[in-house]
Structures are given as C-alpha cells and as structure tokens.
C-alpha positions as CSV (number, residue, x, y, z in Angstrom):
1,M,0.0,-0.1,0.0
2,I,1.4,3.2,-0.9
3,M,0.6,6.1,1.6
4,G,0.3,9.6,-0.1
5,L,1.3,12.8,1.8
6,T,-1.0,14.1,4.8
7,N,-2.3,17.8,5.2
8,N,0.4,17.9,7.7
9,D,3.0,16.7,5.2
10,I,2.0,19.6,2.7
11,F,1.8,22.1,5.8
12,K,5.6,21.0,6.9
13,K,6.8,21.2,3.4
14,L,5.1,24.8,2.4
15,R,6.5,26.2,6.0
16,V,9.9,25.1,5.1
17,A,9.8,26.0,1.5
18,H,8.7,29.6,2.4
19,K,11.1,29.5,5.6
20,L,8.0,30.3,7.7
21,R,8.1,31.2,11.6
22,D,5.0,30.0,13.5
23,D,4.4,33.8,14.0
24,Q,4.1,34.7,10.6
25,I,2.0,31.5,9.7
26,V,-0.4,32.9,12.5
27,E,-0.5,36.3,10.7
28,I,-0.7,34.5,7.2
29,L,-3.9,32.9,8.5
30,A,-5.3,36.1,9.7
31,L,-5.3,37.2,6.1
32,V,-8.0,35.4,5.6
33,D,-9.9,35.6,9.1
34,F,-9.0,32.1,10.4
35,K,-7.4,32.9,13.8
36,I,-5.3,30.2,15.4
37,S,-2.5,29.8,18.3
38,K,0.9,28.8,17.9
39,S,0.3,26.1,20.2
40,E,-2.3,24.8,18.1
41,L,-0.1,25.5,15.3
42,G,2.6,23.7,16.6
43,A,0.4,20.5,17.1
44,F,0.3,20.0,13.4
45,F,4.4,20.3,13.1
46,R,5.1,17.7,15.9
47,N,5.7,13.8,15.1
48,E,2.7,11.9,14.2
49,N,3.7,9.6,17.8
50,H,3.8,12.5,19.8
51,P,0.8,12.7,22.6
52,K,0.0,16.2,21.5
53,Y,0.1,15.7,17.7
54,M,-2.9,16.9,15.7
55,E,-4.2,16.1,12.3
56,C,-4.4,19.0,10.1
57,G,-7.9,19.1,8.2
58,D,-8.8,20.4,5.0
59,Q,-10.3,23.6,5.9
60,I,-6.7,24.6,7.8
61,L,-4.6,23.6,4.9
62,R,-7.1,25.3,2.6
63,N,-7.1,28.5,4.7
64,F,-3.2,28.6,4.7
65,L,-2.7,28.2,1.1
66,N,-5.6,31.0,0.3
67,G,-3.7,33.5,3.1
68,L,-0.4,32.5,1.3
69,I,-1.6,33.7,-2.2
70,I,-2.3,37.0,-0.3
71,H,1.1,36.9,1.6
72,L,2.9,36.5,-1.5
73,R,0.6,38.4,-4.3
74,G,-1.1,41.0,-2.1
75,P,-4.7,41.1,-2.2
76,M,-6.7,40.8,-5.3
77,E,-7.7,43.9,-7.1
78,K,-11.6,44.5,-7.2
79,K,-12.7,44.1,-10.9
80,E,-14.7,47.5,-12.2
81,K,-18.0,46.7,-13.2
82,P,-18.5,47.3,-16.8
83,K,-20.3,50.7,-17.6
84,K,-23.8,50.2,-19.1
85,N,-24.7,52.7,-21.8
C-alpha cells in the first residue's frame, strides 16, 4: 500500500520552503480571518507519535493556502463593473 502526503506533510513542506516561522503563519491565516494560536499550530508540526500531535484538516490547509497567496501576491484587485450605456 502506498501512502500519500498528509495535510500535515504538505503544511510542513510549505513552511520549510517559504522559511516561515509560527508567528508568520498565524499572521498569514489572519489575512483570511482564520484565528489560530501558536500552540495549536505547533501541534500540526509535531511527530505523529507525539501525544499532542493533531491532524491538519482540509479547512486549515485551505485557509493557509489562500492566506499564503495574499501574503505573496497581495490582495486581489477589485474588478470594475462594465459601464452600461
């Protein structure tokens, strides 16, 4: 049986690739109005065998990815509505 990457694995790899500290990740999640504490965040990066390990859910990873886009590119510009003649 082949095991794929878990959300925790993806989160860890993104944190390392972008050289992000826990406080920066908390700020990135705040960009999409998602509040999380550093201790809650640390639970995702622990070893699976650690008693305080937590599985990273889809919602948290999705919010992090959306926040990361804003962090790297800036907020999306508002599109102007076409004027009716």
